N, C-alpha and C positions, 0 to 999 in steps of 0.2 A: 371534563374528565371522561375518558373512555372506560368501559367496563373491562373485565378480565384483569384487573389489577394494574392498568396502565396509569402511570402518573404523568400528568401534563401540567402545563402552566408554570413551569419552573423558570426562574430568571437566570441570570448569569452568576448567581452567588456561589454555585458549586463548581469548584475547580479540581479536575482530576488530571493525572498524567495520561494523556491520550494523544493520538496523532494530531488531530486538528486543533486542539487547545494550545499546542505549542507552535502552530503555524501562524503567520502574520495575517490572519483573516479577521475582518471585523464583521460580525454577524448580528443583525438586528440592532445595530447602533448607527446613528447618523445624526445630521443636523436637526435641531428641534424645529418642528414645523411652526410657521407663523400662526399665532393665535392659540398655540398649545399651552395649557396651564403650566406655569413655572413653579416648581416646589420652592418653598422658603429656603434660604441658605442655611446649610448645616442641619437640615431636618433629619437626614439619615443618621448623622452622627449623634444627634440628640436622642433619636429613637434607640440606637444601639447602647447609649449610655444608660438608658432606663432599664435594660434587661438585667435580671438578677445575676449575681456572680456565678460563674461556671455554667451559664446557660448558653446553648449554641443552637442555631437553626440548622438542623440536619435532615437527611432523607434516609429512610430505611427501606430497603428493597429485599424481598424474600425470594428464595429459590429452592429448588429441590434437586438433589443429586447433580447430574450433568444435563438436566432438561433445559433446552434453549430453543432457538429458532431452527426451522428446517424440517426435513422429512426423516424421521428416525428409522424408517424401513429401507432406505436406500443403501446399496452396497457399492463399494468401489468397483468400477467396470474393469479394472486391471487385476486387482487382488481377489475380488469376489468376497471381501470381508467388509464389515461395517467400518466406516471412517470415524476418526475421533470427533470430528465436527460434522453435524448433520447438514447436508447441502439442501438448498431449496429445489423443489420440483414444481412448485406452484409460483409463478412469477408475481402474481398480485399480492401474495403474502409478504413479499419484500417491503411493500408500501402500506398494505392494509392492516391496521392493528387488530382487526377481527378475522384476519385470514386464517385458514386451517393450519398453516405452518408458521404463524407468528409465535413468539415465545409463549410457553404454556403457563408460566408464572408471572410475577411482577416484571414489568419492563418500562423503561422511560423512552419516550419519543421526543427528541429535541427538535427545535426549529431548524429547518434545512439551511444550508449555505447555498447562495446563488451567486454565480460569477458571470458577468456579461460586460464586455468592454465598454458599452455605451451607457451603463447605469451603475456599475460597481466601481466606485472611484476610491480605491485604496492604493497602497504602495505597490502591490503586484500589478494592478492595472497601469500605474504610472511607469512601470518597467516593461510594459508590453506583453505580459504573460497572457492575459485574457484575449488579446487581439489574435493570438495564435490558436485558440480553440476553433477547430475547423472540421467540417465533414465533407470531404470530397470537393474542396475548393469553395465551399460556402461557409461564411462566418456562422458560428454557433455560440451557444451559451452552455452552462453546466450547472447542475444542481447536485448537492451532496446531502443524502439523508443520513441521519445518525440515530441509531437505536442502541440501547444499553440494557443489560439484565445481569442477574447474579446467578452463578452456578457454584453451590457449596462443594460439589464434587466434580470439578472440571476434569475431563478426560484429556490429558495433555499428550501422552504417548502410550500406544498399545505395545508395550515392551516385548511381549512374547508373540506378537503378530497373530493372535488367534481370533481377532474380531470380537472379543468378549470383554466388556467393561469389568475391571477388577481393581478395586482400590488397594488391595494387598499386593498385587503383582505389577500393575501398571503405574505410571506417573499420574497421580490424581491429587488435586489440591483445590481449595476454594479460590474463585477468581470472579472479578467483574468483567463481563464480556462487552465488547464495543464493536458495533457493526456499522460500516460505512458503505453506502451505495452511491456510486458516481454515475450520474445519468446525463447523457447528451441531450440538450434542448435546442429548440430553434433560437436564432439570434433575433429576439424581439424584446421590446420593453415589457415589463411585468404586466402593465395595464392592458397590453395586447395579448395576454395569455399565451406565452410560448408553450409549444407542445413538445413532447419527446420526439427525438429524431434519431437518425442513424447515418453512418457514412461508410464508404468502402474501405476494407482493409488495405493498408498501404497508403491511404490518403486521408486518414483521420487522426486528429491529435486532440488531447485533452489534458486538463490539469490533474496531476497526481503527484504525491510526495515521492521524492526520488532517493532520499538518504538523510544523512545527519548534518547538523550545523557544524561548521568548521571548529568552533570553540568546544563542541562536544567530542570531537574526534582527534584533534591535534593538540600538542603542547604549544606553549608560546614560542618554542624554537622551531616548530614546523614538523616535528616527528609525530608519528602515530602514538597516541597516549594509550598505554596498556597497563599502567601501574597505579595511577592516582585514584583518589576517591571518585573523581569525576568520570574516569574511565570505567569504573565498576558500577556506575549508576544505571546504565542501560536506558538511554533516552528514547530509543525507537526512531521512527522516521520523523524528522523535525524540520526538513528543509526541501525546497524546490530547486536548490542550486547544486548541480551535479559536479561542477568543476571548481567550485569555491571562488568564483570570480565576482560574486555579488549580483549576478544576473540570474533570475529564475529560468529554468529550462522546461520546455513543454515535452510531453510524452507522446510518442507515435505508437499507433496500434497496427500491427501486422499479423498476417497469417504465415504459415511456413512457405506458402507459395509466393506471396508478395515479398517476404524477406529474402528469398533466394534471388529475386530480381534486384533488390536493393544492394545486397552484399556481393552478388556475382558468384556465390558459393551456395551449394545445397546443404542445408542444415536440417537433420532429421531428429527433432527433439524427443520423440517417443519411440524411435527405433523401429517403426513399422514399415520402412522402405517406401514410404509414400510422402510426398509433399502435400500436406493437408490444407484445405481451406479453413476458414475460421470455425465453421460449423458444418461438418460433412453431411449431416442428415437434415439440416434446416429445422430441427426440433429444439426449442429452447430448453435449457437446463436439464439436459439428459446425460451430462457428464462426458460427452465426446468432443466438446469444444476445445480448441487449442488456440490461444491468443499469444502473441509475442509483443511485449512492451519494449520499446527501444528509445534511444535518444538520437538526435542528429549527430553526425560526426563532429567531434570537438578537437580543437588544437590544444595539446597539453605539452608544456615545456618540461625539460629534464628537471626532476625534483617535484614536479606537479602531480596531481592526482585526479582521478575521475571515478566517481562512485555511481552505483545504481542498485537500489534495493539491498540485497544481501552480500554484495561484493564490491571491491574497490581495486583499482590498479594504480600504481605509481610508475612513472617513467624514470627508470634508472639510467638509461643511456640510449643513444640513437646512433645509427650508422646510415650509410647510403642505401642499405637493403632492408632495414627493418628497425625494430626497437626491442630493448630488453626491459621487461616489466616485472615488478613485484606484485603478486596477486594476494589480496587480503580477503579473508572471509569475515563478514560483519554480522553473521547470523547468530553468533554466540554472544554472551553477555559482554565479553571483552574482545576487541578486534584481534584477529589472528593472522599472521603472515604465513601463507601456505607455501610460498617459494618463489623462485625466479623463473621467468619464461622468456625465451627469445622468440619473437614472432616476426616473420618476414612480411613485407608489404603484400597485402591482399589476403593473408592467412586469417583464419577464424579458429579460435580455441574455445572449448566449452569446459565449464568447471562446476563442481558441486562443493562439497565440504572438505575435500582432500585432493592433494596432488596424486598422480599426474592428471592433466586435463586431456580432452579428446580433440584431435585435429579434424576439422571438417574439410571436405565433405565426408559424411559418415552415414550414408544411406544404408538402412537396415541394421545399424549398430546403435544400441542405447548408449548415449554419451555419459560422461562422468557427472554431468549435471546440466541444469537448464539455463545457466548464465553464460553469456558469451562476450568475447572482446575480439574486435578486428582492428588491425593496423591498416588504415586506408592509404596513408602516405607518410613520408618523413621529410624533414628539412634538417639535415645534419649541420648545415652552416648556422642555422638559427637555433639549433638545439631543441627541436620539438618534433612531436609525432601527432598525427591526426588519428584519433581512435573513435570507434563506434562500439557502444556497449548496449546490452539488452538482456531480457530474461523472458523465457517462455513460461506460461501458466498452463500446465498440461491438463489438469483435471481438478474437480472440487477436492479440497483438502490440501492443495499445493500451497506453496509459500509457508512451509512449516517453520523455517528459520529466517528471521529478518532482524535488522538492527535492534538490539535490546535483549536478544537472547531467548532461550526457552527454559522452562522449569520454574520452580517456585521462588528462585532468587532473582528472576529477571523482572524488568519493568518495561511495559510498553513494547512488545515485540513486533512493531511495525504494522503494516496495513492488513495483514490477514493470517490467522492460523488456518482459515479456510478462505478461498477466494473463488468466486464464480464469475463467469462471463456470459453474456447473452448477446445475440444479434438479431437483426430484423431480416436476415437472410444468410446464406452460406458465406458471404463475404462482407457483411455489414455489421460492424460492432455497434451496440446501442448502449449498454451499461455494463459496469463491472462493480462487484461488491466484495468487500473484505471484512474479516473479523480479526480483532486483536484482543488482548486481555491485559488486565492488571491483576496479578496475584494478590489475594486479600492480605497477605503478609506485609505488603508495603502500603496498605491503605490506612487511613486514620478516620474514625468516625463512621465506619461502615460495618455492618454485621449481616 
């Protein structure tokens, strides 16, 4: 057990609604090694039966106000005010439990998830997902760190935008914070000690949850569920399958510069009239990084849907010149249809939380939002359109609304209330980290 209140050595007995717990990853579980002692049958059940009535194995984690991980002195480079979630400025504190920017009260460090095509033999590997983890044409692996702590006064929204924490003015509530860091690693067996690696923007791909499971999002009839108890649960990001075809999808990492080449259209996500590299200053965790997560172009038939993080589009009709899409916002607790948009072949539209969207190219113009969709081609005879979707991560504190919603009634709002990126150079992504939360009002057995 580490000092500073870090609780370790926990087994898999604690189950929370969190991003990775709902994903089909098997962590720390595998075939029993030859010669390993075998527990007598029903030992665990016998032990549980011997516990006194109303006795439960629980874990208590203490926090103070909104104190968590990160640097509390950093201000947003755009607004000049304190962000709701403190970003890291010390890279090692992301991994070091004794780092100066590790959580200042109790926190739990879970065993990491490791994904490698030659050694992680689960259902995702069988479907070819890990084989597509790539850094510039080189096979790679991926490790995900998970850290969790409690904030009795989590600062959800600075409602009056004054940069001052105020429980009486702002949206503040108790929450268990969950932090995930996705790190690219060399493609080696664990016994060969794979090291962290990086890849060029535009030629790097990694495993990252992309949206919701079909059964969490649609009714049995195929329409978007907005009324049932299931619809109001707010599951968060629970799937790697963007187009609901049963095959997991890999996430590509771009900069504004490499995305312009891929799309054939200049998209200016921050409205600065410059196509930025991944990290213009080549200084890690300074808040000027701009990464774009995308999917490869996907064929979607009329009536089908394609989701990515906090938005989804459904193909309503196609013609010889383009497609008509309904655009859904998934960042609230309940999915919301924002409207219909006709998009010609090659056009790119950007969206936030409301219509209308912004048509690219938009150099020097701040778009409606950081999520985009492009119609790359159509086949009117077959009744399908090829779509490319993605989302920019503009600065620390971005990704404020993701599947599951915001506020004290939401559960599991996706991969990050704050998300940071880092690279090993101006065009080489290395790791991305995100925070999500579970409001205490939906937890049981936590205080």
